[in-house]
TIPASE-187941 format. One record per residue (C-alpha): residue in one letter; residue number from 0; x, y, z. Coordinates in Angstrom, 2 decimals, decimal comma. Each point is the difference from the previous one (the first is absolute). Layout:
BEGIN
A_NUM_X_Y_Z
...
END
This chain:
BEGIN
X_0_37,79_13,59_33,62
X_1_0,13_1,09_3,62
X_2_-3,07_1,21_1,92
X_3_-0,48_3,74_-0,45
X_4_-1,10_2,70_2,39
X_5_-1,85_2,16_-2,47
X_6_-2,55_-0,65_-2,71
X_7_1,46_1,48_-3,18
X_8_-2,60_1,49_-2,32
X_9_0,84_-0,49_-3,68
X_10_-1,84_3,07_-1,30
X_11_1,92_0,10_-3,26
X_12_-1,40_-3,40_-0,90
X_13_-3,55_1,15_0,66
X_14_0,39_3,07_-2,22
X_15_1,43_-2,18_-2,74
X_16_-2,74_-2,58_0,38
X_17_-2,71_2,64_-0,27
X_18_1,32_0,96_-3,41
X_19_0,29_-3,57_-1,26
X_20_-2,85_0,22_-2,50
X_21_1,51_3,05_-1,61
X_22_3,44_-1,61_-0,16
X_23_-1,11_-3,16_-1,85
X_24_0,01_0,42_-3,77
X_25_-3,11_-1,38_-1,65
X_26_0,18_-2,82_-2,55
X_27_-2,25_-0,63_-2,90
X_28_-2,57_-2,78_-0,12
X_29_1,59_-3,04_1,63
X_30_-0,50_-3,62_-1,00
X_31_1,62_-3,36_0,62
X_32_0,31_-3,37_-1,66
X_33_1,51_-3,41_0,79
X_34_3,77_-0,22_-0,27
X_35_2,06_-3,16_-0,23
X_36_2,89_-0,25_2,48
X_37_3,35_-1,28_-1,22
X_38_2,61_-1,48_2,38
X_39_2,65_2,50_1,06
X_40_3,30_-0,11_-1,84
X_41_3,10_0,64_2,05
X_42_-1,94_0,62_3,21
X_43_-0,87_-2,36_2,80
X_44_-1,23_-3,32_-1,34
X_45_-3,65_-0,87_0,52
X_46_-0,91_-3,19_1,83
X_47_-1,78_-1,26_-3,13
X_48_1,81_0,30_-3,34
X_49_-3,03_1,64_-1,65
X_50_-0,56_2,34_3,03
X_51_-3,71_-0,81_-0,25
X_52_-0,54_-1,36_3,50
X_53_1,47_-0,41_3,49
X_54_-0,11_-3,03_2,25
X_55_0,65_0,07_3,74
X_56_0,45_-2,93_2,37
X_57_2,00_-0,89_3,09
X_58_3,21_-0,19_-2,01
X_59_-0,69_3,23_-1,92
X_60_-1,69_2,59_2,30
X_61_1,01_2,84_-2,35
X_62_-0,25_0,18_-3,79
X_63_0,24_2,62_-2,76
X_64_-1,50_0,51_-3,44
X_65_2,19_2,63_-1,74
X_66_-0,89_1,57_-3,34
X_67_1,72_2,15_-2,60
X_68_-1,38_3,51_0,56
X_69_1,81_1,98_-2,67
X_70_-3,08_0,16_-2,24
X_71_-2,08_1,08_3,04
X_72_2,08_3,05_0,91
X_73_-2,24_2,99_0,89
X_74_-3,07_-2,25_-0,16
X_75_-2,21_-0,96_2,90
X_76_-0,33_-3,74_0,53
X_77_-2,86_-1,79_1,76
X_78_0,58_-3,55_1,24
X_79_-2,85_-2,32_0,92
X_80_1,47_-2,53_2,42
X_81_-1,79_-3,31_0,64
X_82_1,31_-2,11_2,89
X_83_-1,19_-3,59_0,42
X_84_0,59_-2,03_3,15
X_85_0,36_-3,72_-0,78
X_86_0,64_-0,94_3,63
X_87_-2,16_-1,09_2,90
X_88_0,96_2,97_2,21
X_89_-0,59_3,76_-0,46
X_90_2,75_1,85_-1,88
X_91_1,37_3,50_0,49
X_92_1,78_1,58_-2,95
X_93_1,33_3,55_-0,32
X_94_0,43_1,37_-3,54
X_95_2,60_2,64_-0,83
X_96_0,42_1,90_-3,27
X_97_3,70_0,47_-0,72
X_98_1,58_2,25_-2,62
X_99_3,51_-0,97_-1,08
X_100_0,37_-2,88_2,45
X_101_3,54_-0,88_1,11
X_102_1,52_-3,31_0,94
X_103_0,50_1,15_3,60
X_104_-3,76_0,41_0,42
X_105_-0,01_3,79_-0,31
X_106_-1,53_1,98_-2,87
X_107_-0,26_3,52_-1,36
X_108_-3,58_0,10_1,26
X_109_-2,09_-2,35_2,13
X_110_-3,74_0,39_0,60
X_111_-1,34_-2,36_2,64
X_112_-3,56_-1,27_-0,29
X_113_-2,23_-1,08_2,88
X_114_0,48_-3,60_1,06
X_115_-2,40_-2,37_-1,70
X_116_-1,79_-2,60_2,14
X_117_-1,01_-3,02_-2,07
X_118_-2,20_-2,76_1,40
X_119_0,89_-3,65_-0,69
X_120_-0,76_-1,08_-3,58
X_121_-1,22_3,50_-0,83
X_122_1,06_3,03_-2,04
X_123_0,48_3,69_0,84
X_124_0,64_2,89_-2,37
X_125_1,64_3,38_0,29
X_126_0,48_2,86_-2,46
X_127_3,40_1,65_-0,08
X_128_0,83_3,29_-1,71
X_129_3,35_1,65_-0,77
X_130_1,56_2,67_-2,20
X_131_3,14_-1,12_-1,85
X_132_2,64_2,79_-0,04
X_133_1,74_0,81_-3,28
X_134_3,32_-1,56_0,98
X_135_-1,37_-3,31_1,33
X_136_1,21_-3,29_-1,40
X_137_-2,16_-2,54_1,86
X_138_-3,28_-0,22_1,88
X_139_-0,93_-2,99_2,11
X_140_-2,23_-1,43_2,70
X_141_1,65_-1,64_2,98
X_142_-2,12_-2,18_2,25
X_143_0,96_-0,80_3,59
X_144_-1,80_-2,63_2,07
X_145_-0,33_-0,27_3,77
X_146_0,88_-3,30_1,64
X_147_-1,38_-2,61_-0,09
X_148_-0,21_0,14_-3,80
X_149_-2,61_-2,16_-1,73
X_150_0,41_-0,36_-3,78
X_151_-0,98_3,34_-1,57
X_152_-0,16_0,90_-3,71
X_153_-0,34_3,58_-1,28
X_154_-0,79_1,08_-3,56
X_155_-0,10_3,43_-1,63
X_156_-2,04_1,93_-2,55
X_157_1,48_3,34_-1,07
X_158_-1,42_3,15_-1,57
X_159_2,01_3,02_-1,13
X_160_-1,07_3,54_-0,70
X_161_-0,28_0,60_-3,76
X_162_1,82_3,30_0,31
X_163_3,06_1,23_1,84
X_164_-0,07_2,42_2,93
X_165_2,52_2,50_1,21
X_166_0,78_0,00_3,72
X_167_-2,94_1,58_1,82
X_168_-2,31_-0,21_-3,02
X_169_-3,31_-1,63_0,87
X_170_-3,55_-0,40_-1,28
X_171_-2,01_3,16_0,90
X_172_-2,93_-1,99_1,40
X_173_2,12_-1,54_2,77
X_174_1,65_3,22_1,23
X_175_-2,71_0,95_2,56
X_176_0,13_-3,43_1,65
X_177_3,80_0,03_0,09
X_178_0,03_3,55_1,33
X_179_-2,46_-0,88_2,79
X_180_2,02_-3,05_1,05
X_181_3,30_1,86_0,05
X_182_-1,37_3,00_1,93
X_183_-1,72_-2,25_2,54
X_184_3,21_-1,90_0,65
X_185_2,33_3,04_0,12
X_186_-2,36_1,97_2,23
X_187_-0,33_-2,84_2,51
X_188_3,24_-2,01_0,06
X_189_1,53_0,59_3,42
X_190_3,67_-0,80_-0,57
X_191_2,36_2,72_-1,27
X_192_1,26_-0,43_-3,55
X_193_3,71_0,50_-0,60
X_194_-0,68_1,21_-3,56
X_195_-3,66_0,91_-0,73
X_196_0,79_1,12_-3,55
X_197_1,57_-3,37_-0,74
X_198_-3,14_-1,70_1,31
X_199_-2,14_2,05_-2,38
X_200_2,34_-0,81_-2,88
X_201_-0,52_-3,65_0,84
X_202_-3,73_0,56_-0,43
X_203_0,55_1,65_-3,37
X_204_2,15_-2,85_-1,25
X_205_-2,17_-2,84_1,27
X_206_-3,23_1,58_-1,28
X_207_1,28_0,33_-3,56
X_208_-2,52_-1,49_-2,38
X_209_-2,62_-0,39_2,75
X_210_-3,46_-0,68_-1,40
X_211_-2,18_-1,48_2,76
X_212_-0,39_-0,51_3,75
X_213_2,41_-2,94_0,08
X_214_2,75_2,28_-1,33
X_215_-0,67_2,47_2,82
X_216_0,20_-2,88_2,48
X_217_3,40_-1,07_-1,32
X_218_1,29_3,57_-0,05
X_219_-0,89_0,42_3,66
X_220_1,47_-3,36_0,96
X_221_3,25_1,01_-1,64
X_222_-0,05_3,35_1,83
X_223_-0,50_-1,70_3,37
X_224_2,78_-2,47_-0,68
X_225_2,38_2,77_-1,06
X_226_-0,33_1,76_3,38
X_227_-0,09_-3,22_2,08
X_228_-3,66_0,40_0,93
X_229_-0,61_-3,60_1,09
X_230_-3,33_0,74_1,68
X_231_-2,12_1,78_-2,59
X_232_-1,94_-1,88_-2,68
X_233_-2,16_0,57_-3,04
X_234_-2,49_-2,25_-1,80
X_235_-2,10_0,74_-3,05
X_236_-3,80_0,31_-0,23
X_237_-1,71_-3,22_1,06
X_238_3,16_-1,49_1,56
X_239_0,22_-0,83_3,67
X_240_2,50_1,82_2,26
X_241_2,51_-2,11_1,98
X_242_-1,78_-2,11_2,58
X_243_0,81_0,59_3,64
X_244_1,05_-2,91_2,14
X_245_-2,77_-1,84_1,80
X_246_0,59_0,28_3,73
X_247_-1,23_-2,45_2,62
X_248_-0,20_1,73_3,36
X_249_1,94_-1,59_2,85
X_250_-0,28_1,16_3,58
X_251_3,04_1,63_1,64
X_252_2,10_-2,26_2,23
X_253_1,38_0,94_3,41
X_254_2,72_-1,46_2,21
X_255_1,98_0,85_3,13
X_256_3,50_-1,34_0,70
X_257_1,55_-0,83_3,39
X_258_2,34_2,96_-0,61
X_259_-2,95_2,39_0,15
X_260_-0,21_0,62_-3,77
X_261_-3,45_0,43_-1,53
X_262_-0,46_-1,22_-3,56
X_263_-2,73_0,86_-2,50
X_264_-0,16_-1,58_-3,46
X_265_-2,13_1,52_-2,73
X_266_-1,22_-2,00_-2,99
X_267_-2,14_0,81_-3,01
X_268_-3,23_1,90_0,49
X_269_-2,78_0,68_-2,49
X_270_-1,12_3,55_0,77
X_271_-2,68_0,40_-2,70
X_272_-2,87_-0,46_2,50
X_273_0,01_2,77_2,61
X_274_-1,56_-2,07_2,78
X_275_2,46_-2,87_-0,45
X_276_2,96_2,39_-0,15
X_277_-1,14_1,78_3,16
X_278_-0,43_-3,32_1,82
X_279_3,50_-1,10_-1,05
X_280_1,49_3,31_1,20
X_281_-1,80_-0,35_3,33
X_282_1,34_-3,53_0,46
X_283_3,53_1,26_-0,70
X_284_-0,39_2,86_2,46
X_285_-1,50_-2,22_2,70
X_286_2,75_-2,61_-0,38
X_287_2,65_2,68_0,40
X_288_-1,81_1,41_3,04
X_289_-0,02_-3,45_1,62
X_290_3,76_-0,36_-0,55
X_291_0,63_3,57_1,21
X_292_-1,72_-0,86_3,30
X_293_2,87_-2,42_0,62
X_294_2,48_2,93_-0,16
X_295_2,36_-1,27_-2,72
X_296_3,55_1,34_-0,13
X_297_-0,05_0,14_-3,81
X_298_-2,14_-0,86_-3,03
X_299_0,55_-1,87_-3,24
X_300_-2,38_0,88_-2,85
X_301_0,18_-2,67_-2,71
X_302_-1,16_1,34_-3,38
X_303_1,59_-2,72_-2,15
X_304_-3,42_-1,30_-1,07
X_305_-2,00_3,22_0,16
X_306_-1,98_1,08_-3,06
X_307_-3,17_2,03_-0,46
X_308_-1,60_2,60_-2,24
X_309_-0,29_2,52_2,84
X_310_2,47_0,75_2,83
X_311_-2,51_1,81_2,21
X_312_-1,27_-3,03_1,98
X_313_3,59_-1,05_0,69
X_314_1,09_3,46_1,11
X_315_-3,03_0,38_2,26
X_316_0,68_-3,32_1,67
X_317_3,71_0,76_0,46
X_318_-0,52_3,56_1,27
X_319_1,39_-0,62_3,50
X_320_3,33_-1,16_-1,49
X_321_0,43_2,62_-2,71
X_322_0,70_2,91_2,38
X_323_-1,89_2,54_-2,13
X_324_-2,06_1,92_-0,59
X_325_1,81_0,92_-3,25
X_326_1,39_-3,27_-1,43
X_327_0,34_0,69_-3,72
X_328_-1,69_1,61_-2,97
X_329_-1,35_-0,53_-3,49
X_330_1,78_2,26_-2,48
X_331_-1,07_0,93_-3,51
X_332_0,54_2,72_-2,58
X_333_-2,51_2,08_1,96
X_334_1,75_-0,22_3,35
X_335_0,04_-2,11_3,15
X_336_-2,78_-1,51_2,16
X_337_1,42_-0,99_3,41
X_338_-1,19_-3,22_1,64
X_339_-1,24_0,55_3,54
X_340_-0,23_-3,13_2,19
X_341_-1,02_0,49_3,62
X_342_-1,76_-2,35_2,45
X_343_-1,72_-2,17_-2,58
X_344_-0,90_2,85_-2,34
X_345_1,48_0,37_-3,49
X_346_-0,55_3,03_-2,20
X_347_1,69_2,42_-2,34
X_348_0,92_3,22_1,78
X_349_-3,01_2,33_0,11
X_350_-2,37_-2,63_-1,41
X_351_-2,62_-2,35_1,49
X_352_1,01_-3,33_1,49
X_353_0,59_-2,88_-2,40
X_354_-0,04_-2,53_2,85
X_355_-1,11_0,64_3,59
X_356_0,22_-2,97_2,35
X_357_-1,18_2,12_2,95
X_358_2,29_-1,70_2,56
X_359_0,34_1,21_3,58
X_360_2,99_2,20_0,82
X_361_3,23_-2,00_-0,20
X_362_3,70_0,74_0,44
X_363_2,29_0,19_-3,01
X_364_2,94_-2,41_-0,06
X_365_3,25_1,85_-0,79
X_366_2,46_-2,83_0,64
X_367_1,77_-2,27_-2,51
X_368_-1,93_-1,30_-3,00
X_369_1,51_-2,36_-2,56
X_370_-1,80_-0,18_-3,35
X_371_0,36_-3,07_-2,24
X_372_-0,46_0,41_-3,77
X_373_0,47_-2,10_-3,13
X_374_-1,04_-0,44_-3,64
X_375_-3,56_-0,81_1,07
X_376_-0,30_3,30_1,87
X_377_-2,30_1,64_-2,55
X_378_-2,33_2,96_-0,43
X_379_-1,42_0,67_3,49
X_380_2,99_-1,84_1,46
X_381_2,33_2,52_-1,62
X_382_-2,12_2,93_1,21
X_383_0,24_-1,34_3,56
X_384_3,77_-0,41_-0,39
X_385_0,23_3,65_-1,06
X_386_-2,08_1,03_3,03
X_387_2,64_-1,54_2,29
X_388_2,83_1,79_-1,85
X_389_1,45_2,81_2,11
X_390_-1,44_-1,35_3,25
X_391_2,57_0,07_2,83
X_392_1,41_-3,35_1,23
X_393_-1,16_-1,77_-3,14
X_394_1,97_-2,30_-2,30
X_395_-0,95_-1,93_-3,14
X_396_1,07_-3,59_-0,70
X_397_-0,45_-2,50_-2,82
X_398_0,00_0,69_-3,74
X_399_-1,25_2,77_-2,28
X_400_-3,73_0,35_-0,58
X_401_-1,95_-0,69_-3,18
X_402_0,05_3,62_-1,16
X_403_-3,48_0,27_-1,49
X_404_-2,04_2,99_1,32
X_405_-3,45_-1,07_-1,14
X_406_-1,71_2,90_1,80
X_407_2,08_2,49_-1,97
X_408_-1,40_-1,00_-3,41
X_409_-2,99_2,12_-1,06
X_410_-2,12_-1,48_-2,81
X_411_-1,28_2,35_-2,73
X_412_-2,59_-0,88_-2,66
X_413_0,86_2,01_-3,12
X_414_-2,48_1,30_-2,55
X_415_0,57_-2,86_-2,46
X_416_-0,48_-2,69_2,65
X_417_3,71_-0,54_0,68
X_418_0,86_-0,67_3,66
X_419_3,15_1,69_1,28
X_420_1,47_-0,66_3,44
X_421_2,36_2,74_1,19
X_422_2,28_-0,21_3,04
X_423_-1,12_3,26_1,62
X_424_1,02_-0,42_3,65
X_425_2,93_-1,33_2,02
X_426_0,50_-0,54_3,71
X_427_2,19_2,29_2,08
X_428_1,15_-0,88_3,49
X_429_-0,38_2,28_3,02
X_430_3,36_1,66_-0,75
X_431_-1,14_0,98_-3,51
X_432_1,99_-2,61_-1,96
X_433_-1,98_-1,08_-3,07
X_434_0,27_-3,73_-0,63
X_435_0,47_-0,82_-3,69
X_436_1,63_-3,43_0,25
X_437_-0,72_-3,30_1,73
X_438_0,70_0,61_3,68
X_439_3,36_-1,32_1,17
X_440_0,46_-1,29_3,58
X_441_2,71_1,35_2,28
X_442_1,21_-3,57_0,55
X_443_-0,22_-2,47_-2,88
X_444_-0,58_-3,51_1,31
X_445_1,27_-3,19_-1,58
X_446_-2,60_-2,07_-1,84
X_447_-0,24_-2,43_2,91
X_448_-0,36_2,77_2,59
X_449_-2,50_1,86_-2,18
X_450_-2,23_-3,09_0,00
X_451_0,29_-0,61_3,75
X_452_-3,06_0,75_2,11
X_453_2,18_1,97_2,42
X_454_3,43_0,83_-1,47
X_455_2,67_0,07_2,76
X_456_1,50_3,24_-1,34
X_457_-3,30_1,75_0,67
X_458_-0,27_-1,28_3,55
X_459_3,62_0,96_0,68
X_460_-0,57_3,57_-1,20
X_461_-3,18_0,66_1,96
X_462_1,60_-1,28_3,22
X_463_3,11_2,11_-0,54
X_464_-2,10_3,06_-0,86
X_465_-2,14_-0,50_3,08
X_466_3,07_-0,29_2,22
X_467_1,46_3,18_-1,50
X_468_-3,15_2,05_0,65
X_469_-1,79_-1,58_2,96
X_470_-1,99_3,15_0,83
X_471_-1,66_0,16_-3,41
X_472_-3,49_-1,49_0,05
END
């Protein structure tokens, strides 16, 4: 998907979502009981002949338990997954529920579960939930491990609904919780949907036979996956939301080449404490001011290692290079909030300052700026990259960014205790282009050049750009 200039409002989806409770037929009293899985016949073979367990190791980082699902058609199935780590190192395993698995790895339906982190010589459990459509032949659990792979063994305990459910039929008691989750997501999700009605039909199908909060969780996970929402999340009552990365603040680095090129390198910064974030921003601003006093011909801003929960300290410190004041915006279903960056002050247009470094008057640099990005350009690093987009005499080098807009995810606590994270905002650059993908550089560097402290292609461009526009400063 290419960046888009307008935020498309999917009103039809909202209207449909608001009527979800009325559109779900009610079922009678629902119950469940243990069901014994049988190995699939004629489908993809399970790793174990009895399909009762899965084992992963370095030689087998992926494994499947595949069961005959013909007697489960139109039933809801709950799978209790127990993963044991027999190794001396932590294990990461990602479960997937697959309906009608194929030999090429594809399936009629795949529902991806959150990755399980299992400590050495320990166990972790996860509850999976799925509705088996009436034409399904097999249902299985596929487990994928992240390298390195210590020995991991997974076992299963299955329950099936005692009765059958038509598509969209669900237990009456769960409808309010499902309705709240669906409306919250549809009313907040920022990206346009190509087919909102299809998204709602996905909800109807996945919620069939739903009886409790875990079924709502799995319905919403399936909805997000169906529309490629890789940023939202949902966890049931009492479960912990995805943990954010722990950041260790590193001071910015500054350099000046014999060619008159100023270089600033930004690393990770923990912005949770206001005083520490303000001090970091001031150190960035002061370092840039010291280099600016040497009258550089061009600048290189290295964001390849820049990460942070908030972009505002970075933008305040870089203000003299951004050539604002308008350098981007936060866009949502409710509109746009322009970012204003001017002389050490960062704010949304018409709102109080978020950061104010209170520097003395300083000239803005309008000459060449090269921006370096890579897969470790994350969160605040991506916001800063967007702020440089559309600036004159600016070019981007390296590799595409991580593509995870942590600031855009708004966390909602629903009435039943479920936690739902909805991607409600995206960045837009100063020209109005909304960024919905990892940011691609103008010039992709080779792996060796991308790892170099000062890639020669970058130096060559800034010198050529400076020679072509010597009056720009």
